[in-house]
VOPAGU-615202 format. One line per 2 residues: their letters; for each residue x, y, z of C-alpha. Coordinates in Angstrom, 3 decimals, decimal comma, always signed. Layout:
! residues N
A	X:Y:Z  ...
! end
This chain:
! residues 531
XX	+12,112:-38,497:-4,832  +12,937:-35,833:-1,721
XX	+10,572:-34,517:+0,510  +9,747:-30,649:+0,607
XX	+10,611:-28,366:+3,716  +8,122:-27,449:+6,247
XX	+7,904:-24,028:+7,365  +9,883:-24,940:+10,478
XX	+12,702:-26,102:+7,709  +11,942:-29,821:+8,820
XX	+11,066:-32,577:+6,590  +8,258:-34,909:+7,485
XX	+8,849:-38,456:+9,006  +10,442:-40,660:+6,848
XX	+7,605:-43,176:+5,275  +4,602:-41,040:+6,567
XX	+3,404:-40,766:+2,857  +2,584:-44,366:+2,748
XX	+0,729:-44,342:+6,000  -1,854:-42,066:+5,017
XX	-3,253:-44,365:+2,037  -4,841:-41,491:+0,478
XX	-3,731:-39,599:-2,805  -2,761:-35,733:-2,531
XX	-5,663:-35,284:-4,403  -8,215:-36,875:-2,190
XX	-6,985:-35,509:+0,962  -6,860:-32,045:-0,454
XX	-10,387:-32,604:-1,314  -11,199:-33,477:+2,718
XX	-9,601:-30,462:+3,445  -11,991:-28,704:+1,242
XX	-15,140:-30,072:+2,809  -14,359:-28,061:+6,156
XX	-13,062:-24,991:+4,649  -16,513:-23,079:+4,578
XX	-14,744:-19,662:+3,039  -12,788:-21,447:+0,201
XX	-10,085:-19,362:+1,043  -6,836:-22,455:+1,548
XX	-6,658:-22,088:+4,952  -7,701:-23,177:+8,434
XX	-7,388:-23,161:+11,879  -4,695:-25,771:+13,376
XX	-7,334:-27,562:+15,533  -9,155:-28,077:+12,587
XX	-6,435:-29,416:+10,223  -6,205:-31,866:+12,831
XX	-8,882:-33,089:+12,734  -9,259:-33,694:+8,964
XX	-6,048:-35,730:+9,739  -7,635:-37,903:+12,085
XX	-10,547:-38,255:+9,468  -7,678:-39,370:+7,070
XX	-6,178:-41,871:+9,672  -3,797:-40,303:+11,781
XX	-3,964:-40,853:+15,369  -4,638:-37,261:+17,554
XX	-0,974:-37,627:+18,871  +0,592:-38,328:+15,466
XX	-1,380:-35,519:+13,794  -0,374:-33,113:+16,668
XX	+2,843:-34,371:+16,359  +2,923:-33,715:+12,383
XX	+1,614:-30,378:+12,755  +4,370:-29,472:+15,371
XX	+7,312:-30,671:+12,978  +5,717:-28,703:+10,247
XX	+5,143:-25,540:+12,199  +5,299:-24,705:+15,640
XX	+3,466:-21,709:+16,317  +1,287:-20,664:+13,489
XX	-2,262:-20,694:+14,344  -3,638:-20,496:+10,716
XX	-2,062:-23,080:+8,394  -1,992:-23,136:+4,676
XX	-2,883:-26,705:+3,848  -2,167:-27,290:+0,231
XX	+1,010:-26,430:+1,305  +1,117:-28,692:+4,367
XX	-0,152:-31,443:+2,369  +2,347:-30,943:-0,012
XX	+5,204:-31,168:+2,208  +3,611:-34,189:+3,893
XX	+3,257:-36,562:+1,003  +6,669:-35,282:-0,418
XX	+7,408:-33,652:-3,717  +9,242:-35,087:-6,714
XX	+11,554:-33,462:-8,406  +10,373:-30,925:-10,503
XX	+8,528:-31,395:-13,978  +11,117:-31,709:-17,171
XX	+7,777:-30,145:-19,496  +4,444:-28,489:-18,655
XX	+3,249:-32,237:-20,194  +4,797:-34,330:-17,216
XX	+3,646:-31,782:-14,717  +0,152:-32,394:-16,477
XX	+0,598:-36,020:-16,568  +1,430:-36,420:-12,917
XX	-1,763:-34,608:-11,860  -3,388:-37,507:-13,834
XX	-1,281:-39,988:-12,395  -2,200:-38,934:-8,700
XX	-5,967:-39,539:-9,851  -5,252:-43,099:-11,127
XX	-5,164:-45,462:-8,185  -4,980:-48,493:-9,846
XX	-2,345:-46,913:-12,451  -3,906:-48,516:-15,306
XX	-3,756:-45,107:-17,031  -7,387:-44,888:-17,204
XX	-9,513:-42,282:-15,181  -12,994:-41,816:-14,839
XX	-14,677:-38,958:-16,858  -15,542:-37,035:-13,513
XX	-12,194:-37,361:-12,107  -10,536:-35,848:-15,395
XX	-12,489:-32,989:-14,941  -11,397:-32,449:-11,459
XX	-7,862:-33,192:-12,562  -8,131:-30,384:-15,383
XX	-9,478:-28,375:-12,402  -5,824:-28,803:-10,438
XX	-4,046:-27,435:-13,884  -2,740:-23,879:-13,899
XX	-3,658:-23,603:-17,466  -0,854:-22,149:-18,837
XX	-1,400:-23,793:-22,323  -3,351:-22,638:-25,209
XX	-7,011:-23,182:-23,905  -8,425:-23,045:-27,516
XX	-6,293:-27,123:-27,453  -7,380:-27,920:-24,100
XX	-11,164:-27,715:-24,481  -11,067:-29,212:-28,180
XX	-9,337:-32,144:-26,637  -11,745:-32,026:-23,403
XX	-14,641:-32,245:-25,400  -13,856:-35,106:-27,533
XX	-12,836:-37,035:-24,624  -16,056:-36,505:-22,945
XX	-17,901:-37,046:-26,382  -16,798:-40,871:-26,441
XX	-19,181:-43,279:-24,737  -16,406:-44,799:-22,269
XX	-17,173:-43,776:-18,743  -13,121:-44,269:-18,571
XX	-10,699:-41,639:-20,515  -7,250:-42,419:-21,728
XX	-5,027:-39,857:-19,874  -2,045:-40,670:-21,539
XX	-4,027:-40,285:-25,518  -5,292:-36,556:-23,642
XX	-2,059:-35,472:-23,070  -0,562:-36,639:-26,329
XX	-3,605:-35,011:-28,301  -3,158:-31,754:-26,077
XX	+0,632:-31,696:-26,257  +0,519:-32,649:-30,023
XX	+2,472:-29,435:-31,229  +4,865:-28,808:-28,020
XX	+5,669:-25,114:-29,592  +2,045:-23,863:-29,982
XX	+1,234:-24,332:-26,313  +3,843:-21,459:-25,131
XX	+1,571:-18,727:-27,625  -1,856:-17,666:-26,308
XX	-4,070:-18,079:-29,437  -7,816:-17,022:-29,812
XX	-10,889:-17,212:-32,312  -12,516:-14,267:-33,730
XX	-15,272:-13,289:-36,286  -17,735:-15,657:-35,528
XX	-19,609:-17,168:-38,263  -22,406:-18,381:-36,497
XX	-25,064:-16,491:-34,136  -24,410:-17,640:-30,322
XX	-27,448:-16,413:-28,868  -29,357:-13,561:-27,534
XX	-31,367:-12,778:-24,602  -33,627:-10,051:-25,158
XX	-34,489:-7,692:-22,931  -38,103:-7,428:-21,205
XX	-38,716:-3,969:-21,729  -40,762:-2,285:-18,828
XX	-43,352:+0,441:-19,972  -43,329:+2,373:-17,146
XX	-39,247:+2,360:-17,687  -39,929:+3,661:-21,635
XX	-41,985:+6,620:-20,651  -39,774:+7,917:-17,887
XX	-38,833:+11,219:-18,896  -35,313:+12,762:-17,542
XX	-34,482:+14,583:-15,110  -31,534:+16,261:-16,914
XX	-31,123:+16,991:-20,310  -27,425:+16,581:-20,298
XX	-24,598:+16,341:-17,750  -23,512:+20,172:-18,324
XX	-27,477:+20,685:-17,050  -26,618:+18,534:-14,352
XX	-23,810:+20,553:-13,193  -25,263:+24,286:-14,083
XX	-28,159:+23,511:-12,206  -25,936:+22,243:-9,043
XX	-22,960:+24,576:-9,200  -21,039:+25,423:-5,993
XX	-22,288:+22,159:-4,617  -18,719:+20,853:-5,079
XX	-19,554:+17,361:-3,319  -22,088:+16,682:-5,243
XX	-20,098:+17,868:-8,799  -17,163:+15,722:-7,495
XX	-19,717:+12,208:-7,507  -19,987:+12,892:-11,012
XX	-16,360:+12,618:-11,778  -13,851:+10,025:-12,383
XX	-10,492:+9,491:-12,140  -8,953:+7,422:-15,661
XX	-6,727:+6,630:-17,957  -8,560:+6,642:-21,666
XX	-7,257:+4,152:-24,178  -5,861:+5,654:-27,221
XX	-6,915:+3,198:-29,237  -10,376:+2,094:-28,444
XX	-10,983:+4,805:-26,482  -12,335:+2,985:-23,266
XX	-11,815:+4,713:-19,553  -9,578:+2,510:-17,905
XX	-8,780:+2,757:-13,856  -5,499:+4,810:-13,738
XX	-3,691:+1,939:-12,004  -3,570:-0,026:-15,238
XX	-0,831:-0,887:-17,692  -2,981:-2,203:-20,517
XX	-6,673:-1,625:-21,894  -8,698:-4,092:-20,610
XX	-10,891:-3,884:-23,844  -8,675:-3,761:-26,611
XX	-4,919:-5,060:-24,707  -3,406:-1,695:-25,902
XX	-0,736:-0,028:-23,499  -1,688:+2,681:-21,682
XX	+2,556:+3,453:-20,468  +2,104:+7,074:-22,288
XX	-1,285:+7,650:-21,943  -1,683:+10,967:-19,149
XX	-4,777:+10,625:-16,048  -7,851:+12,687:-17,155
XX	-11,083:+12,994:-15,369  -14,461:+12,032:-17,292
XX	-18,326:+11,913:-16,645  -19,329:+9,231:-13,807
XX	-22,071:+7,467:-16,065  -23,300:+5,330:-12,996
XX	-24,451:+8,857:-11,293  -25,904:+10,015:-14,559
XX	-28,112:+7,349:-14,664  -29,046:+7,645:-10,906
XX	-29,503:+11,174:-11,227  -31,941:+11,046:-14,303
XX	-29,267:+13,001:-16,560  -30,335:+11,873:-20,142
XX	-26,823:+12,000:-22,124  -23,492:+12,769:-21,881
XX	-20,859:+11,980:-24,495  -23,688:+9,520:-25,435
XX	-26,847:+8,603:-24,387  -27,756:+7,348:-20,838
XX	-30,411:+4,953:-21,092  -29,145:+1,515:-19,792
XX	-29,642:-2,258:-20,669  -31,444:-3,194:-17,646
XX	-31,837:-6,410:-16,108  -33,251:-5,560:-13,024
XX	-33,861:-2,720:-11,102  -35,699:-1,638:-7,751
XX	-35,654:+1,379:-5,848  -32,343:+0,814:-4,272
XX	-30,599:-1,213:-7,067  -30,172:-1,194:-10,918
XX	-28,669:-4,154:-12,307  -27,590:-3,835:-16,054
XX	-25,764:-5,442:-19,126  -21,955:-4,261:-19,336
XX	-21,710:-2,516:-22,834  -18,091:-3,737:-22,862
XX	-18,443:-7,430:-21,520  -16,335:-10,196:-21,395
XX	-19,046:-12,880:-21,345  -22,285:-13,502:-22,973
XX	-23,686:-12,697:-19,348  -21,848:-9,865:-17,717
XX	-23,785:-7,555:-15,496  -22,848:-5,041:-13,523
XX	-24,660:-3,987:-10,327  -24,710:-0,659:-8,212
XX	-26,673:+0,697:-5,478  -28,714:+3,677:-6,281
XX	-30,008:+5,420:-2,749  -26,468:+5,155:-1,657
XX	-22,995:+7,021:-3,124  -20,175:+4,792:-2,015
XX	-16,995:+5,514:-4,464  -15,610:+2,068:-4,196
XX	-14,859:-0,724:-1,684  -12,412:+1,310:+0,821
XX	-15,569:+3,002:+2,607  -17,594:+0,025:+3,030
XX	-14,998:-0,777:+5,995  -16,547:+2,304:+7,876
XX	-19,603:+0,407:+8,688  -18,733:-3,024:+7,802
XX	-22,343:-3,980:+8,851  -23,995:-2,123:+6,660
XX	-21,670:-2,645:+3,983  -21,904:-6,188:+4,321
XX	-26,166:-5,428:+3,805  -25,642:-3,694:+0,755
XX	-22,982:-6,184:-0,695  -25,321:-9,155:-0,162
XX	-28,132:-7,059:-1,599  -26,181:-6,849:-5,198
XX	-25,238:-10,255:-5,225  -28,999:-11,343:-4,714
XX	-30,629:-8,619:-7,198  -27,713:-9,508:-9,859
XX	-28,449:-13,511:-8,866  -32,236:-12,872:-9,535
XX	-31,463:-10,926:-13,097  -29,512:-13,670:-13,985
XX	-32,142:-16,449:-13,508  -34,977:-14,216:-14,971
XX	-33,301:-13,546:-18,086  -30,523:-15,684:-18,922
XX	-31,192:-19,066:-16,770  -34,917:-19,131:-18,030
XX	-33,591:-19,179:-21,625  -33,347:-23,108:-23,086
XX	-31,634:-22,175:-26,203  -28,822:-20,359:-24,804
XX	-28,693:-22,584:-21,882  -28,088:-25,562:-24,493
XX	-25,727:-23,324:-26,252  -23,519:-21,794:-23,685
XX	-23,995:-24,280:-20,317  -25,108:-27,967:-21,895
XX	-25,893:-30,468:-19,237  -25,432:-27,722:-16,722
XX	-28,420:-27,487:-13,781  -29,585:-24,130:-13,153
XX	-28,060:-22,255:-9,728  -30,148:-22,950:-6,959
XX	-28,228:-21,297:-4,331  -26,223:-18,058:-3,782
XX	-23,320:-20,535:-3,582  -24,234:-22,040:-7,001
XX	-23,999:-19,172:-8,741  -21,110:-18,335:-7,270
XX	-19,171:-21,133:-8,418  -20,160:-20,378:-11,928
XX	-19,440:-17,055:-12,039  -16,322:-14,156:-11,803
XX	-17,442:-11,921:-9,176  -15,847:-8,791:-7,647
XX	-15,163:-5,479:-7,215  -12,364:-2,729:-8,937
XX	-10,107:-1,019:-6,929  -9,732:+1,744:-8,484
XX	-12,757:+1,627:-10,485  -13,404:+3,038:-13,391
XX	-16,901:+4,442:-12,616  -16,487:+5,927:-9,044
XX	-19,453:+4,109:-7,792  -19,723:+0,849:-6,121
XX	-20,355:-1,443:-8,555  -20,134:-5,678:-8,606
XX	-19,118:-6,916:-11,472  -21,379:-9,863:-12,569
XX	-19,475:-12,484:-14,847  -21,189:-15,612:-15,584
XX	-18,917:-18,341:-17,590  -17,179:-18,952:-19,999
XX	-14,971:-15,626:-21,142  -15,515:-14,841:-24,797
XX	-12,079:-16,309:-26,526  -10,106:-12,765:-26,499
XX	-10,709:-12,421:-22,710  -10,225:-15,671:-21,781
XX	-6,836:-15,406:-23,624  -5,903:-11,750:-22,115
XX	-7,020:-13,768:-18,306  -3,845:-15,936:-19,518
XX	-1,570:-12,950:-19,922  -2,774:-11,777:-16,600
XX	-4,291:-9,014:-17,817  -7,820:-9,648:-16,251
XX	-8,631:-9,403:-12,353  -5,491:-8,061:-11,825
XX	-3,687:-8,682:-8,337  -4,163:-5,741:-6,325
XX	-6,946:-4,108:-8,289  -9,689:-7,073:-8,424
XX	-11,454:-8,183:-5,292  -13,324:-11,228:-5,351
XX	-16,753:-11,063:-3,639  -16,200:-13,898:-2,263
XX	-13,560:-11,749:-0,039  -15,282:-8,789:+0,086
XX	-17,775:-9,928:+1,928  -16,354:-12,345:+4,090
XX	-13,837:-9,545:+5,298  -17,182:-7,623:+6,167
XX	-18,739:-10,350:+7,913  -15,887:-9,758:+10,316
XX	-17,738:-6,610:+11,644  -15,974:-4,284:+14,210
XX	-13,042:-5,881:+14,072  -12,065:-4,466:+10,356
XX	-14,156:-1,336:+10,819  -11,746:+2,065:+9,910
XX	-11,692:+5,261:+8,997  -11,217:+5,378:+5,283
XX	-10,602:+8,486:+3,118  -10,129:+9,384:-0,560
XX	-6,288:+8,550:-0,418  -6,567:+5,642:+1,920
XX	-4,115:+2,985:+0,729  -6,460:-0,026:-0,355
XX	-3,340:-2,003:+1,103  -4,232:-0,863:+4,365
XX	-8,124:-2,437:+4,385  -6,140:-5,583:+2,823
XX	-3,560:-5,756:+5,772  -6,539:-5,070:+8,735
XX	-8,345:-7,869:+7,129  -5,328:-10,088:+7,040
XX	-5,028:-9,570:+10,670  -8,166:-11,300:+11,181
XX	-7,134:-14,430:+9,612  -8,180:-13,802:+6,010
XX	-5,749:-13,558:+3,187  -6,703:-11,940:-0,141
XX	-3,727:-13,358:-2,135  -5,037:-17,017:-1,328
XX	-8,534:-15,829:-2,071  -7,488:-13,968:-5,184
XX	-5,501:-17,034:-6,602  -8,743:-19,147:-6,544
XX	-10,658:-17,132:-7,911  -8,065:-16,602:-10,949
XX	-8,155:-20,551:-11,031  -11,952:-20,663:-11,268
XX	-11,606:-18,099:-14,037  -9,420:-20,179:-16,206
XX	-11,509:-23,075:-15,511  -14,327:-21,955:-17,419
XX	-12,970:-22,498:-20,796  -12,577:-26,658:-20,062
XX	-16,371:-26,487:-18,062  -17,899:-24,570:-20,653
XX	-16,240:-25,820:-24,174  -18,166:-24,173:-26,443
XX	-15,701:-22,262:-28,849  -14,782:-24,147:-31,688
XX	-12,657:-23,196:-34,359  -15,474:-23,875:-37,199
XX	-17,563:-21,429:-36,147  -14,949:-18,862:-36,368
XX	-13,463:-17,108:-39,499  -9,807:-16,190:-37,927
XX	-7,583:-17,262:-35,331  -5,313:-14,382:-33,713
XX	-1,543:-15,322:-32,693  +0,905:-13,219:-31,282
XX	-1,377:-10,108:-32,815  -1,545:-11,729:-36,506
XX	-4,636:-12,984:-38,310  -4,834:-16,224:-39,915
XX	-7,761:-17,559:-41,962  -9,363:-20,700:-40,077
XX	-10,349:-22,138:-43,604  -6,736:-22,187:-45,279
XX	-4,423:-21,383:-42,551  -2,851:-18,721:-44,107
XX	-2,198:-15,131:-42,934  -4,377:-12,201:-43,363
XX	-2,252:-9,484:-43,093  -5,274:-6,512:-43,783
XX	-6,647:-7,615:-40,559  -6,207:-6,044:-37,562
XX	-7,141:-7,415:-34,289  -8,216:-4,885:-31,994
XX	-10,460:-4,000:-35,055  -12,139:-7,638:-34,943
XX	-12,314:-7,458:-31,491  -14,462:-4,346:-31,460
XX	-16,621:-5,894:-33,829  -16,995:-9,216:-31,804
XX	-17,903:-7,582:-28,389  -20,945:-5,696:-30,470
XX	-22,003:-9,015:-31,993  -21,489:-11,613:-29,005
XX	-22,986:-9,424:-26,282  -26,427:-9,286:-24,859
XX	-25,863:-5,571:-24,208  -29,078:-3,066:-26,013
XX	-31,150:-5,905:-27,213  -33,639:-5,030:-28,395
XX	-32,827:-1,465:-27,154  -31,672:+0,215:-24,053
XX	-33,947:+2,892:-21,149  -33,497:+5,490:-18,899
XX	-33,570:+4,191:-14,997  -36,922:+3,497:-13,442
XX	-36,612:+5,180:-10,364  -34,035:+7,915:-11,016
XX	-32,982:+10,397:-7,757  -33,040:+13,875:-6,797
XX	-30,073:+14,692:-5,370  -31,631:+14,201:-1,544
XX	-32,776:+11,055:-2,744  -28,783:+9,692:-2,928
XX	-26,960:+9,459:+0,797  -23,134:+9,326:+1,193
XX	-22,268:+6,124:+2,439  -20,000:+7,460:+5,300
XX	-22,531:+10,607:+5,843  -25,345:+7,805:+6,538
X	-22,920:+5,774:+9,042
! end
């Protein structure tokens, strides 16, 4: 094998890997224990302390870092461990790449590893294969009575059909009910009368008040196939996957602000599938949810178009972000984690998340820029993704880099306080915010990559989608019967997906209601004006 080059261009000292007495997985785990922000990077002196903890002297730790990178104060510890222990020649196949991860965990070279270790190893896989195959094989391994899993047999089953691994397939048309969690209706909200009958009535009542009317508009690309409004920077619709290349920019109604200002309807009724509401926040089921538990959380007493403006006052912004997380967490616990049948279906064997950190580990949370609705909203998506959307994630059509900003990143950035305070206007590039935050040592790229990996591993952590529970498999835009394996040429995957969204999500069950604490215009303060 050959050793990797370091950032300085040098190779590690000969034999250093043998002196460590640890595998890459175990060393990286030691770094992760002290990586409080989970960003994959840490200060140079912290790296030295971890090295001492795994058997290096202080002098040797300093020397290794001096060879690796003479000047960097922030170290990417995964890259450093790769350099330190040396990297073999590139694997010849995906199967070989996955096998190497398992072998790193097999200290006794027995061909078997513990089930718990297998789970950790699976989390190292970047999931380039078809997740339906992975979760089925993983579930069969977990169902055995043995504590140890033969990982070579696991690999053989996973890679039984190598050609299929380059094709991303998903199941469609559920044959069973995966469970519904009904909303607890609030009689006070049911009786609430709207302040405005329509969006046109609102605009007429406030004609000439351009700052207020501006709050009611979004800049979007409306998908020609499924009609979903998308952010104006997207290349493909994030609901049905259709291309947006030929779609022209338009403006549509800001539905979220319609909820807040008590508008009864625009193009459709503005009642909402509420899960939690207060004077200052609203948490509701996303009508286009990508998981069975997909909430949006919005502030209702503050207008803030998107995350950029939070950096005009990081301290206030941090409080709002924390409040949004808390109301979303409480809504998920009260509605979904209190329903045993739902838990047994989606999260069998899991303990209810007791802390914010526990909940973050079970969810993809974050903010879009540009948003599809120009009011700050936290996407709160509890794993696992629906089958179609798991494939969209694999294709790079969900949580796009440069558009989706993980909650963990935004919160850590705002916590830097005045060091990241900046003036923001409508045309301020989001890249300016990211660059200012990076100057303080917080790397968006690293935290986004970690969030993507977390989203992908949900399929293995929650292996609930089974072929026998669905009528069809969709592969490369074609629909096949799960019963006969034959092509069903008359079925449109996009139409199947629309029906699946309605069947599997928890939106509007049993019905929607108006926001109880609807505001007059004086009840909503612009975030920047209130700074």
